[in-house]
C-alpha positions as CSV (number, residue, x, y, z in Angstrom):
1,M,-54.0,-157.6,-47.0
2,K,-55.0,-161.1,-48.2
3,R,-51.8,-163.3,-49.3
4,I,-52.4,-166.2,-51.7
5,V,-49.4,-167.9,-52.2
6,F,-48.6,-170.0,-55.3
7,I,-45.5,-172.3,-55.1
8,I,-43.8,-173.3,-58.4
9,F,-41.1,-176.2,-58.5
10,F,-38.9,-176.1,-61.0
11,F,-37.3,-179.3,-62.1
12,I,-35.4,-181.3,-60.1
13,T,-31.9,-181.9,-61.6
14,Y,-31.1,-185.0,-63.4
15,T,-30.4,-188.5,-61.8
16,N,-26.8,-189.0,-60.9
17,Q,-26.3,-191.7,-63.5
18,L,-26.9,-189.3,-66.1
19,F,-24.1,-187.0,-65.4
20,A,-21.7,-189.2,-63.2
21,F,-18.1,-189.0,-64.2
22,K,-16.0,-191.9,-63.7
23,R,-12.5,-190.0,-62.4
24,A,-12.4,-188.6,-59.8
25,R,-9.4,-185.8,-58.6
26,A,-8.8,-183.9,-55.6
27,F,-8.8,-180.1,-55.7
28,E,-7.4,-177.5,-53.1
29,V,-10.0,-174.8,-51.6
30,G,-8.4,-174.2,-48.2
31,R,-7.1,-178.0,-48.3
32,N,-7.3,-181.0,-50.5
33,Y,-10.9,-182.6,-50.7
34,S,-11.7,-185.6,-52.9
35,L,-14.4,-185.3,-55.4
36,S,-15.9,-188.5,-53.9
37,E,-16.3,-186.7,-50.3
38,K,-19.4,-185.5,-49.3
39,W,-19.8,-182.0,-49.9
40,I,-21.7,-181.3,-46.5
41,Q,-18.4,-182.6,-44.8
42,I,-15.8,-180.4,-46.1
43,A,-16.5,-177.8,-44.0
44,K,-17.8,-177.3,-40.1
45,S,-21.1,-175.8,-41.4
46,E,-23.3,-176.3,-44.3
47,Q,-22.8,-172.4,-45.2
48,Q,-19.1,-172.8,-45.1
49,A,-19.3,-175.5,-47.5
50,I,-21.3,-174.0,-49.9
51,H,-19.2,-171.0,-49.8
52,L,-16.4,-173.5,-50.8
53,L,-18.4,-174.7,-53.5
54,I,-19.3,-171.6,-55.1
55,E,-15.4,-170.6,-55.0
56,H,-14.2,-173.4,-56.5
57,L,-17.1,-173.2,-59.4
58,E,-15.6,-169.8,-59.8
59,K,-12.4,-171.1,-61.2
60,S,-14.4,-172.2,-64.2
61,K,-15.0,-169.7,-66.8
62,T,-18.2,-170.7,-67.4
63,G,-18.9,-171.2,-63.9
64,K,-17.9,-167.7,-62.8
65,F,-19.9,-166.2,-65.6
66,V,-23.0,-168.2,-64.2
67,I,-22.4,-167.1,-60.6
68,E,-22.0,-163.5,-61.5
69,A,-25.4,-163.2,-63.3
70,A,-27.2,-165.2,-60.3
71,R,-25.3,-163.1,-58.1
72,K,-26.8,-159.7,-59.9
73,K,-30.2,-161.2,-59.7
74,A,-30.3,-161.7,-55.9
75,Q,-29.3,-158.4,-55.7
76,E,-32.2,-156.9,-57.3
77,V,-34.2,-158.4,-54.1
78,D,-31.4,-157.5,-51.7
79,Q,-30.0,-160.8,-51.2
80,D,-26.7,-162.6,-51.7
81,I,-27.0,-166.0,-53.5
82,E,-25.2,-168.2,-50.5
83,S,-28.2,-167.0,-48.5
84,L,-30.1,-168.4,-51.3
85,I,-28.8,-172.2,-51.1
86,V,-29.6,-174.8,-48.7
87,A,-29.0,-178.3,-48.0
88,G,-32.0,-180.4,-48.6
89,E,-33.3,-184.1,-50.0
90,G,-32.7,-183.2,-53.6
91,S,-31.4,-180.8,-56.0
92,F,-33.8,-178.0,-57.2
93,L,-35.2,-174.4,-57.6
94,D,-38.1,-173.6,-55.5
95,S,-39.8,-170.5,-56.8
96,T,-42.9,-168.7,-55.2
97,L,-44.9,-166.4,-56.6
98,V,-46.8,-164.4,-54.1
99,R,-50.0,-162.6,-54.9
100,K,-51.1,-159.7,-53.0
101,F,-54.5,-158.3,-53.2
102,S,-57.0,-156.5,-50.6
103,P,-60.3,-158.0,-50.2
104,H,-61.6,-154.3,-50.4
105,T,-59.9,-153.8,-53.8
106,P,-59.7,-157.4,-55.4
107,G,-58.8,-155.4,-58.8
108,K,-55.8,-154.4,-57.6
109,I,-52.8,-156.9,-57.7
110,D,-49.3,-157.1,-56.5
111,Y,-46.8,-160.1,-57.6
112,I,-43.6,-160.9,-55.4
113,S,-41.3,-163.6,-56.5
114,K,-38.9,-165.5,-54.1
115,S,-36.6,-168.2,-54.6
116,K,-34.3,-170.9,-52.7
117,I,-32.0,-173.3,-54.2
118,N,-32.1,-176.8,-52.7
119,L,-28.9,-178.8,-53.0
120,N,-29.1,-182.5,-52.3
121,R,-27.1,-183.1,-48.9
122,N,-26.2,-186.9,-50.0
123,L,-24.2,-185.8,-53.1
124,N,-20.3,-186.0,-53.3
125,V,-18.4,-182.9,-54.0
126,K,-18.2,-183.8,-57.7
127,N,-21.9,-183.9,-58.3
128,A,-22.7,-181.5,-55.8
129,L,-20.7,-179.0,-58.0
130,L,-22.6,-179.9,-61.2
131,D,-26.0,-179.7,-59.3
132,L,-25.2,-176.1,-57.8
133,I,-24.4,-174.8,-61.3
134,H,-27.2,-176.4,-63.0
135,E,-29.3,-174.9,-60.3
136,L,-27.9,-171.4,-60.7
137,T,-28.2,-171.1,-64.2
138,H,-32.0,-171.8,-63.7
139,F,-32.1,-168.8,-61.0
140,G,-30.0,-166.7,-63.1
141,F,-31.1,-166.8,-66.3
142,R,-34.6,-168.5,-66.3
143,E,-37.3,-165.7,-67.2
144,V,-39.8,-165.4,-64.6
145,F,-43.5,-166.3,-65.8
146,N,-46.9,-165.1,-64.3
147,P,-49.4,-168.2,-64.4
148,Y,-52.2,-165.8,-63.7
149,K,-51.7,-163.8,-67.1
150,D,-53.7,-165.1,-70.2
151,E,-50.7,-165.8,-72.2
152,F,-49.9,-168.6,-70.0
153,E,-50.5,-171.7,-71.9
154,V,-49.3,-175.2,-72.3
155,V,-47.1,-175.3,-75.4
156,S,-44.9,-172.1,-74.5
157,F,-44.8,-173.3,-70.7
158,I,-43.2,-176.8,-71.9
159,K,-40.9,-175.3,-74.5
160,S,-40.0,-172.5,-71.9
161,T,-39.0,-174.8,-69.4
162,I,-37.1,-177.3,-71.7
163,E,-35.7,-175.5,-74.1
164,G,-35.7,-171.6,-73.3
165,K,-33.6,-169.3,-71.6
166,G,-32.3,-170.9,-68.2
167,G,-34.2,-173.8,-68.8
168,E,-33.1,-177.5,-68.6
169,V,-31.3,-177.8,-72.2
170,E,-29.1,-174.6,-71.2
171,A,-28.5,-175.8,-67.6
172,Y,-27.5,-178.9,-68.9
173,L,-25.1,-177.4,-71.4
174,V,-23.8,-175.4,-68.6
175,E,-23.6,-178.2,-66.2
176,C,-21.5,-180.3,-69.1
177,Q,-19.5,-177.2,-69.8
178,V,-18.3,-176.4,-66.4
179,G,-17.8,-180.2,-65.7
180,K,-15.3,-180.2,-68.8
181,E,-13.3,-177.4,-67.5
182,L,-13.2,-178.2,-63.8
183,I,-13.1,-182.1,-63.9
184,Y,-12.4,-184.0,-67.0
185,G,-10.9,-181.7,-69.4
186,D,-10.4,-183.3,-72.9
187,S,-11.7,-186.8,-71.6
188,I,-15.3,-186.2,-72.9
189,G,-15.5,-189.9,-73.2
190,Q,-15.5,-190.4,-69.5
191,S,-18.4,-187.7,-69.0
192,G,-22.4,-188.2,-69.4
193,C,-22.1,-185.5,-71.6
194,Y,-20.5,-187.1,-74.7
195,D,-23.8,-187.7,-76.4
196,I,-23.9,-183.9,-76.9
197,Y,-20.6,-183.3,-77.5
198,S,-19.5,-182.0,-81.5
199,Q,-16.5,-183.2,-82.5
200,E,-16.4,-181.3,-85.4
201,V,-17.0,-177.9,-83.6
202,G,-15.4,-179.2,-80.5
203,K,-18.3,-177.9,-77.9
204,F,-21.6,-179.0,-76.8
205,S,-24.2,-179.2,-79.2
206,K,-27.6,-177.3,-78.0
207,V,-29.5,-179.2,-81.1
208,K,-28.6,-182.6,-79.5
209,A,-29.2,-181.8,-76.4
210,K,-33.0,-180.5,-77.1
211,Q,-33.2,-184.0,-79.3
212,I,-32.1,-186.2,-76.1
213,F,-34.8,-184.1,-73.8
214,Y,-37.3,-184.7,-76.2
215,Q,-36.7,-188.6,-76.4
216,I,-40.2,-189.5,-74.6
217,G,-40.5,-193.4,-75.8
218,M,-43.5,-194.9,-74.6
219,Y,-45.0,-191.7,-73.6
220,F,-44.9,-190.4,-77.0
221,D,-49.2,-190.9,-77.8
222,E,-50.0,-189.8,-74.4
223,F,-47.7,-186.8,-75.0
224,K,-49.9,-185.7,-77.9
225,D,-52.7,-186.7,-76.4
226,L,-52.7,-184.4,-73.5
227,I,-51.1,-181.5,-75.6
228,K,-54.5,-181.6,-77.7
229,Q,-56.8,-181.8,-74.5
230,L,-54.9,-178.6,-73.0
231,G,-55.5,-176.6,-76.5
232,G,-51.9,-176.9,-77.9
233,E,-50.5,-177.9,-81.2
234,F,-48.5,-181.1,-81.2
235,N,-47.0,-179.9,-84.3
236,Q,-44.9,-177.0,-82.3
237,F,-42.4,-179.8,-80.8
238,K,-40.0,-180.4,-83.5
239,Y,-37.6,-182.4,-81.8
240,V,-40.3,-184.8,-80.0
241,S,-39.6,-188.5,-80.7
242,R,-40.3,-192.0,-79.8
243,E,-36.9,-192.9,-79.2
244,E,-36.1,-194.2,-75.4
245,G,-33.2,-192.8,-73.1
246,G,-34.4,-189.1,-72.5
247,P,-33.4,-187.5,-69.1
248,V,-36.1,-188.3,-66.4
249,S,-37.6,-185.8,-63.8
250,S,-37.2,-187.0,-60.6
251,V,-40.0,-184.9,-59.2
252,H,-42.7,-187.2,-61.6
253,A,-40.1,-190.0,-62.6
254,V,-41.3,-189.4,-66.3
255,P,-39.3,-187.9,-69.4
256,Y,-39.5,-184.1,-69.0
257,P,-41.9,-183.2,-71.4
258,I,-44.7,-185.4,-69.5
259,A,-43.4,-183.6,-66.3
260,A,-43.9,-180.2,-67.8
261,I,-47.2,-181.3,-68.4
262,K,-48.3,-182.6,-65.1
263,E,-46.5,-179.4,-63.5
264,Y,-48.4,-177.2,-65.8
265,V,-51.5,-178.9,-64.8
266,E,-50.9,-178.5,-61.3
267,I,-50.0,-174.5,-61.4
268,Q,-53.2,-174.2,-63.3
269,K,-55.4,-176.1,-60.8
270,R,-53.9,-174.0,-58.3
271,V,-54.3,-170.9,-60.1
272,C,-58.1,-171.7,-60.9
273,Q,-58.8,-172.5,-57.3
274,N,-57.0,-168.9,-56.3
275,D,-58.8,-166.9,-59.1
276,S,-62.3,-168.8,-57.7
277,K,-61.6,-166.7,-54.5
278,R,-61.0,-163.8,-56.2
279,V,-64.4,-164.1,-58.2
280,S,-66.0,-164.3,-55.3
281,L,-64.7,-160.8,-53.7
282,L,-65.0,-159.0,-57.3
283,K,-68.9,-160.7,-56.9
284,A,-69.1,-158.9,-53.6
285,S,-67.4,-155.6,-54.7
286,L,-70.2,-155.2,-56.7
287,L,-72.3,-153.9,-53.6
288,R,-69.9,-151.3,-53.5
289,G,-69.5,-148.4,-55.8
290,P,-68.6,-147.4,-58.6
291,P,-71.0,-150.0,-59.9
292,Q,-70.5,-149.5,-63.5
293,S,-66.8,-150.1,-63.3
294,N,-66.9,-152.8,-60.6
295,S,-69.6,-154.4,-63.0
296,K,-67.4,-154.3,-65.9
297,Q,-64.3,-155.7,-64.2
298,Y,-66.3,-158.5,-63.0
299,S,-67.6,-159.2,-66.4
300,E,-64.3,-159.4,-68.3
301,F,-62.4,-161.4,-65.2
302,F,-65.1,-163.8,-64.9
303,Q,-65.6,-164.5,-68.7
304,N,-61.8,-165.1,-68.4
305,F,-61.9,-167.0,-65.3
306,R,-64.4,-169.4,-66.8
307,K,-62.2,-169.8,-70.2
308,R,-59.1,-170.9,-68.6
309,C,-60.2,-172.6,-65.7
310,S,-63.4,-174.9,-67.3
311,V,-60.9,-177.8,-67.8
312,Y,-59.6,-177.7,-64.5
313,Q,-62.7,-177.7,-62.5
């Protein structure tokens, strides 16, 4: 079987400054650990340290809910969430979509999704807890998308990535709520999440979070132009603004809406490269029967390929 691998990197979590909390407390997980201690050093092995982080996150009502969802999703592919988490140089969810088809039957395709959660080994315990619950939110709730499908387009990709189920806004809200439950209690002013906290209702505001994520400042005009170039409609973005101060993707060092466009273009380029190979295989299959069926399949796929990929070649 021929295997074509397409790798999608979901966004790295926010900079430490955005979510840094000023006060450190000690907590007990077998022994007392300082929140300022490196998480990788709180146990004899990386996996033991990860176990301790998860154990502590489950003391939070919100953390327990997210972890249960992540466990359920991992069990669907016969895995445990602890085995999916590894120490790395950054914190991000690495999802891989594997597309399989045979050169002899290029019209039949199977898709397999695999995931790995990277947790920045250089973080202290406090920030590791917050990064981990952030990435577990992505893993547990984000809807799997398939870029090889016709409906994969730029506006829906950006909105799904930022404000969709399990996207950056929801992961931010979960991170803030878990921080409130485990670290700083009612001292919201000591948290980087203060800007999205609604005093009137006593909880974090999803609308405020969306507004912050779409603050793209000097990138406003570029964002507008790129959306148009890629066939989208700018007026579908309700919250985008010229205000500065929105969170920045560590992957691309630009605001998340711009980073999402960059990710979208990279994905489309890889998809089109892979589909170009499949076009060649389908063309070769025309030499085999039944000719009428193969010819129709090739024609439909080629027309779709040319329509989707002309911009990226």
